N, C-alpha and C positions, 0 to 999 in steps of 0.2 A: 471396535471400532472395525467399520466398513475397508475394508481394503479397496485398493485402488486400484481399477480397471487397465487403465494403461501402463502397467506397472514395468515395465520396459522403459518409459520415459520420466520413472519416476530420481528425483534427485534428494541425494541422502548424505550433502558433502556443508557439514555445515558452516565452512567461513563462506563457499559462491552462498549459500542463499541469505548470511548473513549482509557480504556485499554487494548483492540484490537487493535484498531493504533497505540497505542504507545511501542506494542512489538513484530506486525508482521516486516519482515524484508523484502518486498518484496511488488512493487505495480508495476499495469500498468496503462500507462498513453495512457489513446486514445483519439487523433485527431482525425480532421476532415479538409482540405483542398482539394478545386478542386472537392469533391464528393467520395473523395478517403480516407478513412482509414487508420492509421496507428497505430499501439498500441506497446508499449515501455516501455521492464523490469526494474524499477529502483529502488535503493534506497532510503529513504524518510526520513525526520524527522513527525511525527506531533506535532503540536505545537502552543499554543494561539488556537487551533481551528482552526487551516491550515494546509495546508500540506506546507511543502519544499523538493528543490529536486535541484540536482545541474548541472551541465551538460559543453559543450563546449557553447564558442557567439556565433558558427557556427553552423553554418550543417542542416540537416534536421527539427528533431522536433526543434529546434529554428526559422526557415523557416516559419513552419506551423504555429506556435505559433502566429508568425507572421502577418499572413494572419485571422488566425481564434485563439484566446486566448479561445475559451471555452472546453472545457474538460469534460471526463469521466475519472477521477480512481476509480482506483478496487482492491483490497488489499482482502486475500482469504486465507484460509490456511485450508487443508485435517487434519481433526481432527483423521483416523481412516475410516475403513473399519465395518457397522454394519453387525451384521452373523445377518441370521433366516433363522428357518429349513423349510420356502417354499422362496424357491430359487428369486422369484418374488419383494420377501420384504428387501431383502439386499439393503442395503443399504448407504450413505455416513457420516458420522459426519463430519461439514461441519460449520466452518461461516465464511458469508462473508459481507464486506461494499462495495456499492458506493458513490463517492463524485461528485456529478456536480459543476461548478462552472467556475472561470474567474483566467485565471492564470497572472500573471503579473512578470515583472523581479525586482527581490531586488534588490534598486539602493542606499538606507542605507546602507553606510557600517560597521556601528553597527549593522545590521539589519541583514543583508550577515554573521557577522563574528559570528554572534550568532547560526544562522541556521547553521552554517561549524561545530558548537564548540560541537554542539547537535547531531550532526551527527557520527562526531568522538564519542563520550561518548554515543550511543548510540550501534556501528558495531567496535568500540577499547574500550571498557571500562578501563582506568586503563592504555593504554597504553604511553600514551605522559604524559610527567610528568607537562609538560606544559601549558597553554589554549591556543590557536590558536591565533599565534599574528593576527593583521589587514591586517600587510603590506604583509602576509603570502596572502591572502584572495584577496588585489589590486593586489598585484603584478606576483602572481602565473600563467605561460602558459605552457602546457604542449608539450610533448614532441612533438606534430604535431602544436604548434606554433601556440594553438587558447587558449584563454584568457576563463576562469571558469565563469559563470555563474549562480544565481542562482535565481530560481527562487518559491513564492511563490502561493498556488491556496489558494483564498481562499472560502468555500464551498456555497452554495446556495441552497445545497438540496440534505442529504446523507439521505443515504436507507441502513438499514444492514437484511440480515436473518444468521439462525441459525440453524441446526439440533443437538443439542447433543443426546451420546447415552444418555440411563435411567439408565443404567447400564454399567460401563467398563469391565465387563466380560463380555455383548455384543462384542465387537469390537472384530472384528479378529486378531490375532497374527500368527505367523509362526507357521506348524504343529498343527494348531485349525481344527478342523474334525466335522463334523455334529453331530458326538456322543457324541461329547464333550460338546452341547448344555443338553442331557440329565439326567449327572451326578446329 
C-alpha cells in the first residue's frame, strides 16, 4: 500500500466517511483495460459498506469491467476556497474519498431492486408514491435497447482526505477582498 503523501489531511473517521459517501452526489469510476484508463462520472448509492451504481448491460464500461473488475471509485466535493492574506496560502476546503476494490454485477433481483430504490430515495426523495417494483428492474429496457445492469463495488481499501476551513469567515464569497480580512 502506498502511503498518503498529505498524511496530515487524512481522514480516518469511519462515521465521517460514511456520512460523506451517503450524501455526496457524483462519483467517478476509474477503469483500466489493455493499459488504457477510462473514468466515468456516475450517480451512486453507498449502502451496507458498498457502492452501488447502474448502467447499460452493454457498452464500454460493462466491457471494461468484464476484462478487469478492479476499480478505483472517487468521490469529492469542493467546499469552498479558503482565502489568505498571502496569495500562496490560498487553498481549497474539500473532502475526498477513494475506494479501491472489485466490481461485480448484481444478479439477485431483490438486491438490485433495493439498490435502485435507494438511488431513487437519494436523488428524488418523496417523488414516487410507491416503492420501485421488482418487475421494473427486471424488465426495463432503455430507448437504445439495452437492459439495465446494477453493479456493486465491494471495497478492499478506502482512503479519505479533508481540508476544512478553520473558520467559515475564511471562505471566499463573491465581492470579498483582501481588505475584508483586516476587519
